[in-house]
N, C-alpha and C positions, 0 to 999 in steps of 0.2 A: 405279770406286768409287761408282757411283750407288745411291741408295735410291729405290725407287718406292713411293709410298703409294697404297693403294686404299681408298676409303671409300664408304659408302652415302650417297645424296643425298636420300632420302625418309624414311619411317618404318621403315627396315630391310626385310629380306626382298626385296631388289632382285635377288638372284642373284649376290652377290659370290663365293660358293664356286666357281661354274662359271667365272667370269672369272679368279679366282686360278689355277684348274686350267689354264686356257688359257695364261696368262702364264708359269706355272711351268716351261714347257719350256725357257726361256732364263734361268732364275734359279738362283742358288746357294743362297740361304737364303730361306725364307718364315717371317715372324715375326708372330705375332698380338700386338696391342698393347693390347687393352682388353676389358672385359666378362668374362663367365663362361659357364657352361653354359646360360644363358638364351638364348644365340645358337644358331642352327642353320644351318650352311652345307651345302647339298646339292650333291653331285657325282654325276653319272651317267656311268659309264664301264664298258666291257667287261661289260655286262649287269647291273651292280650299281648300285643307288641308295643312296649312302651319306649319312647324316645325321651330319655332324661337329659336335661341340659345343665341344670344347676343342682338339683336334688341328688344326693349320693345314691348309688345303685343298690344300697342295702335297705332302702326304704320299704321294699316288699316283704321284709321279714319283720313281723310285729314286735319281736323282742329287741330289735336293734335301734339304738339312738343314732341319728345322722347329724353330722356337723358340716356346715359350709365354712371353711377355715379362712384365716386372715389373708392367705395368699390368693384367694379367689376374688375376681371382680364380678360384681353382681348388678344385673339389670333388674330393678325391683318389679317392673311390670311383667317381665318374663317369669320371675320367681312366683309372683302371685298367680299368674295364669297356670303355671305348672302345679302349684299347690291345689288350685281349684280342679284341675284335670284329674289329679290323683284322688282327691276327696270324692269326686263323682264316681270313681271306680271302687269306692269303699276302703281306700287306703288311709290309715291314720297318719295325718300330717300335722297334728296338733303341736304346739310349742313344747310339749313333753317329749316329743320324738324328733322333731326337726328344729335344729338350732342354727343360728347365724352368728358368726363371730362379729363383734362390734368393730373389729379392726379391718374387716373386708372393705374394699373400695367400691364405690357406686358408679355405674355406667349411666350416662345421660343420653338423651336423643341426639344432642349435639356432638357427643363423642362418635356416635354412629355416622352422623353426617360428615364429620371431619374424616373419618376412616374411608368412607366412600369417595369423598372429594380427592383425598390423597391418592387412592388407587386409580381414579380416573386420570389424574394429572400425570401419573407414571406412564400411561399409554402402554406401549409394547413391553415395558419393563415392569408391569404390574406384578406384585407378589402373589396375588390370588387369595387375599384374605377373605374372611366370611363377611366383612363389612359390618361386624357387630360392635365396633367401637373398642376393640380390645387393645390395639396399639396405642391409640390416643389416651385411654384411661390409665394404662400403665405409665405413659409418659407424664401425665399429670400427677400420678402418684409419686414418681421420682422427682418431679419438680416441686412437690409438697404443696400443691394448690387444690387437691381433690377432696371430695366429700367421702366420708366413711359411713359404714352401716350404722355405727353407734350414734351418728347425728340424727337418725330416725327416731331416737328415744323421745325427742321433742318435735313432733310433726310440724308444728307451726314455724318454729325456728328453722327446721330443716328445709321447708318450702321456700323460705326467704333466701337461704344460701343457694338453693337450686336455681332460683331466678337470677342470682348474681353470677353464678358460673355459666349459665346458659347465655347471659348477655356478653360475658367475656368471650365465650366461644363464637358467638354470632359475629363479633368484630373480625375474627379470623376467617370465618366463612365468607364474609362480604369482601374483606380487603385482600385476602390471599387467593380466594377461589372464585370470586364474583358470584356467589350464591346468595339467595334470599335468606334472611334470618328466620329462626324458628321462634314461636311465641313463648316468651319467658313465663308469663302469668299462667297460661294454660298448662304448660309443663309443670310448673310449680304446684298447681292445684292437683294434677294427676299424681305427682310424686308424694304429695301430702297424704292423699288417700292410700297410697301404697304403704307409707310409713305407719299409718294407723293400723293397717293389716299386719305389718311385719314386726312392729316394735316388741311384741310379746315373745318373739323368737330370739331376740338378741341375748347373747351371753359373752362372757370373757372366754374366748375359745381356748387360749393357752392354758388357763386355769382348769377348764373342764377336762382337757387332755391330761394335764399333769396330775390332777386328782384321781382320774380313772386309772392311770398307770400306777400310781402309788398304791391304789387299792387292789392291784393285781388283775384289773380288767384288761381285755385284749382289744386293741384298736387296729383297724384296717385303714391304712392311708391310701386313698384313691387318687391316682393321678389322671390328668387329662392330656390329650395329644400324645406325643411319643418322643423318644430320644432325639430324633433327627429334626424335630421342630423346636428343640431347646434353644433359648436365646444365646447361650454361650457355646454349646457343644453341638448344635445342629448345623444344617447346610445353609449357613448365613449368606445372604440376607433373607432367604426363603424359609423363615422360621416364625414362630409365634413370639409373644412378648413376655413370657414367663419361664420359670424353671420347671421343666417337665421331668427331670431326672430324680433319683432317689433322694439326693441332697435337698431338693426343693420341698420334700415333705417336712423336713426339720424346720426350715425357715417359714414355710407356709402354714404350719400348725403350731409352732412354738414349743418344741421339746428337744431334748438332747439325744445324741446317737447311742448312748449306752442302753437305751430302751429297745433298740431295734433287734428283733430276733430273726426275721426272714425278709429277704428282698426277692420278690417274684417279678419276672419279666414276662409280659404277654406278647406273643408273636403270632402272626398269621402263618399258615403253611405256605404262603406265597407272599408277595409284597404289593402294597398299594400306596398311593399318595393322591392327595387332592390339591389342586392349584398348580402354580408354576414352580419351576426349579428343577434341578438335575435329578434324574432317575435312571441310573446306569443299566438296570436289569429290566426296564420297561419292555413289554411285548406289544408289537404294533400290528400283528397279524390276527387271524381269526381265533387263535388260541387265547390271546388277551381278551377278545370280546366274549369268548365262551366263559372264561373265568369271571368276567364282570357280570354276565347274565346269571350264571349258576350261583355265584356268591352274593348276588344282590348288592353289588358294589356301587352304591349311590349314597351320598353323604346324608347322615341323620339330621344334620343341622340345615344344610342348604339344598339337598337333593341333587347336587352335582355328581355326574358320573366320575368314579375314581379311576385313575390310571392304574393299570395292573401289570405286574411283572413277576419274574421268577424269584424264589427265595434267595436272599443274599446273606450268606453265613459270615462274610466280613462285617456286615452291619451287626449281626448278633454277637460276634466277638467284641466289637466296640461297645455294644450295650452291656455285655457282661462286665467289661473292665470299668466303664464309667459309673455304672450303678452298683457294682459289687454284688451281682446276682447270685442267688443260691439255687434257683430253679427257673425253668421255663413252663409257662402254660401255652400250649400250641393250639390254636383255634382253626376252624374251617378246613380240617384235613379232608373232609368229605367232598369239598369242592373240586379236589384234584382227581377224584374217581372218574375213570373213563379216558384219561389221557394216556396215550401209548408210551410217550417218552416225557420225562420231566427233567428240566435243567435246574442246576443249583450253582450259584456263584460261590466259589470257594476262596477266591483271592482277587487281587487287582494287579495290573501291570501297566507300566508307563516307561517307554524308552528302554526296555530291557530290564527294568527294576520291578521286582515283585514285592507286594506287601499283603499280609493276611489281615490287616486291619483296615477298616473303612477310612479313607483319607478325608475326613470332614473338617479337620481343624484349619485347613488353609482356604476354606470357603468354596462356594459353588463354582467359581471360575476355574480354580485349580482341579476340582473334582472332574470337570468335563474332559480333562487330559488323560484320565485313567480309564482303563477298559477292564470289565470283569472277566475273570477266568472261570469257565464253566466246567462242571462235571455233569455228565448226563446219566440218568438212571432210568430203568424201566418203570413204566407206570402200572396201574392195576385197573381192571375192569369192574371189580366187585363193588356193589353199593354197600357202604359201611355205616349208615346212620343208625342201625340197630346193634352195632357192636358195642359191648360194654367192658371188654378186657383187651389188653394189648396183645395177648396171645391169639385172640380171634381175628385180628387184623390180617389182611393179605400179606404174604411175605414181602412183597415190594413196598408196601406201606411201612412195615416194621423196619425194613432196611433204610427207608427214607428218614425215619425218626432216629435210627441208630447213627446215621451219618451226621445228623445235626448234633447229637450228643458227643460223638467222637471228635468232630471238628471244633466245636465250641467249648467242650469240656464242662458243660452244665447239664444236669439231668432234666428230662422232660417229665413233669409230674402230673400234668393235666393235658388231655387231648380232646378237643372239641370235634364231634362228628355230626353236628347238626345244631340248629338254633335253640331247641327246647332245653329246659333245665336239665332233663335227665339224659340228654344226648351227649354224654361225655364219658371218657375213660379216665379214672383217677387212681 
């Protein structure tokens, strides 16, 4: 009856998709619990590089049932396109395998327009959102005025409600931002067509999860983004609009904590982030650019270049505490091969005061007052993409992993040494 929760421990983009794909071999259900198509989970398998935005990363395993949970916000057009793309590759995305919680909320084109308008109005203070409508739809959810996926069970009635909400949003676009309205009738017709496609995928997500756990099945709860983008515990206001931590799996899928058997945190062997906001260990020289190029650090969703920096163990300690981590999956260790020296942030200092935890709770402005304390380690020249056991790694790479485990107090049980399915030490 166990539930395994998998979360990102940095600013997202840690490689959660490939870890989900690895774990899914022994899983019955993979359930996504937060975020929307602002997330991008990349899986490389059988010669294909798939960027999944809404469909859970376990979809490539034929025995796995995938659920898009109540905590997710769904753009129906994006979901239909993703289903069609997977089906064209021969992946079974029928209603028997891909299920959508009726309680998930719906993103409209006007949510995206409002998102973009708000970002533009912020000017130099822009947060750096993906402009996918995520903030506005979660705001409408909290205001109790939004549409839910269950409304698509009656496509005609759903299209009428779509037109009503689009008209409501149009007034804001015109009055607050001076922007032209979007066509309610056209959007309603397009969303009606999506509803006809997706209505057969609708389920009571919480009941599905509860029945599976009661039957002794194993559920993998897949999170999007990462700890430091969490609405409550991230580097506010440079965050997303959902709960990205382990607790979000319980509310996003609708089950209780007694079922949780493992919490796995995914971390890169270095740190990246996309968009604006503080990044204390960011590297601004050629080393940062080298990591970006070797690691392919460009957003799956937007294609934006990611900011790159040294690994921050204060962040990982914070992640271990907030999520109750049992273990780490460390990805992209191979990207560091060839660096002569590697820095690791082990603490923070401000005015003579030292802390070993990431000082995120006081927000982005307070964080800018702290400076990382580095420990420098020797790098390794060896190429490690063919290594399949920890003992075969270069001594410097083993020391790097040992430092993480010693400083954070959590074992590393998965080490990614390349993007392919089999390029991992487990």
